[in-house]
N, C-alpha and C positions, 0 to 999 in steps of 0.2 A: 521571566519568560524562559521557557525551555523549548527544545526542539528534538524531533526524532524523524528519521526518514524510513519509510516503509515501502517495500515492493511486494505486491500481492496480486499480480496479474495486470490487467489494463489499468493504467493510471487514471483514466477518466472515471472508472468505477470506484476506485479507492477514494479519490477526491470527493466524488459525489456523496459518498457515505459520511465522510468526516466534515463536510462543509457545514452541516447543521447540528453538530454535536456541541453541547454547551462546554465551554472551556477551550475549544479550538479557536484560536484568535486569527490564524492565517493558515492557508494551505496553498501549496504551489506544486505543480507537476514538473518532473525533471528526469534526469538520467544520472546514474553513477555506477561505478564498479567495472568500467571497461576503458576503452580508448578515450583519449583526451578530445575535447571539443566535439562531442557527438551531435548528430542531427537525428531527426526522427528516421530518416532513410537509412543512416548508418546503423542505428540501433536495430531496426527491422532486418537489416542484412547480417546481423550477428556480430557486431563489433565488441561484444562482451558486456555492454551496459545493460542495466535493468531499468525498466520504466518504474519510477518511484514517485511518492508523494512526500514532500517535506511539510511536516506539521509543526507549527509554532503553537504552544499551548500555555495556558495559565495553570500552573500546578496547584494553585489554591482551589480552582474549580474542577479540575480533572487530573487524575494521577496517571503516571505512565502505565501502571497496572490496568487501569480502566481502558486506556487507549489500546493496550495489548489485548485485552479481553475482546474488544470490538474487532480489532484486526484479525484475530484468529476465528471470529465468527463470520467474517465476510469473504474469506478465501479458503482454499484447501491447502493447508500447510504440509500435506503428505504427498502432493503432486509435484513431480520434478519438471520444471520448465513448461508448465501448462496450467491454465486456469480456464475451465469450461472449454469453449471452442478456440480460445487463444492459445497457440502453441509456439514456443520458441524460448531461447534462453532469456530474452528480455522480460519474460513473464514469471521468472522463478520467484519463489518466496524468500524474502530477505529483509533483514533489519540492519540499518546502519546507525550506529550510536556515536555519541561524543564521549559520554562518561558513564553510561549505565549498563555496562556489559554484565556484571554480576547479577543485577536485578533481572535482566532479560533472560539470562541462562537459567536462573532459579525459577522464573515464571514458566518457561518451556518445560523444565523438569517436572513441575507440579501438574501441568496439564497433559503431559504425553500419554498417560494411561486413558485419556478420554478418546483416543483415536485407535482404530484397529490396525493402522499402518504407522510406521515411524514418521515423526515430524522431520521434514527435510529443510525447514527454514534455515537459511544461512545467516550467520551473525557476523558483522564486520565493523571494525572501527572505521568511521567515515574518513575517506581520503579527500576526494574532490566530488563536488556536486555541481551539476550543470542544469540551470532552468531550461525547461522545454520551450519550444517555440510558442509565441503568444497565442496562436490559434488553438493550442491544446489547453490553455489555462481556463479553468472553470467551464470545460467543454459541455458537460451535461446541462448546467444552468443556462448556458447560451444557446444550446441546440436541443431542447427537450423533445422536439418532434422529429429529429433525425432518426432514421430507422434503427441504427445500433443502440441509440439511447432508448428508444421505445421497446425494443425486443430483448435487450440485454440489461441495460442499467436500471430502467424503471422497475422491472420485476425483482431485480436484486435488491433495490432500495426498499421495496415493500417487504420482502423476506427479512431483511435486516431490521426494519421497524418492528416487525412481528417478533423477531428473536429478542430484540432489546426491550420490548415491553413485557416480556415474560420474566 
């Protein structure tokens, strides 16, 4: 079992995409990259943490390259501190790794010409990770009829399903 932590905007959206990907064994939303012991309120107030999703995956079923391919399709890696209508440093594009720095940097180098603007995704060695509050875990699965889920996450999921089927 391997793991990777990804920040690509709203963690509810990122988790909703990866929940149904074959090879992803477990996903959990949380925070990293800023002040210690963050809460949702402190993150939204700019404590330096990023909303992230920790993915545990079976690398026999899905490779890190495949995960990165999906990740770069579900968010805008050229946007600084913003994804769609979500604005703030907690929404920046970032990858937190334990041992795969070279692979991640090589992957980004290979795809950078696919974008008209520079990729601003930040790459960090994981220091500390904090699970988010329980009400944030599997938010879309638990609240599919909530307005944010209906108007933001559901269309994004459909778009991703369409992209991944091509």
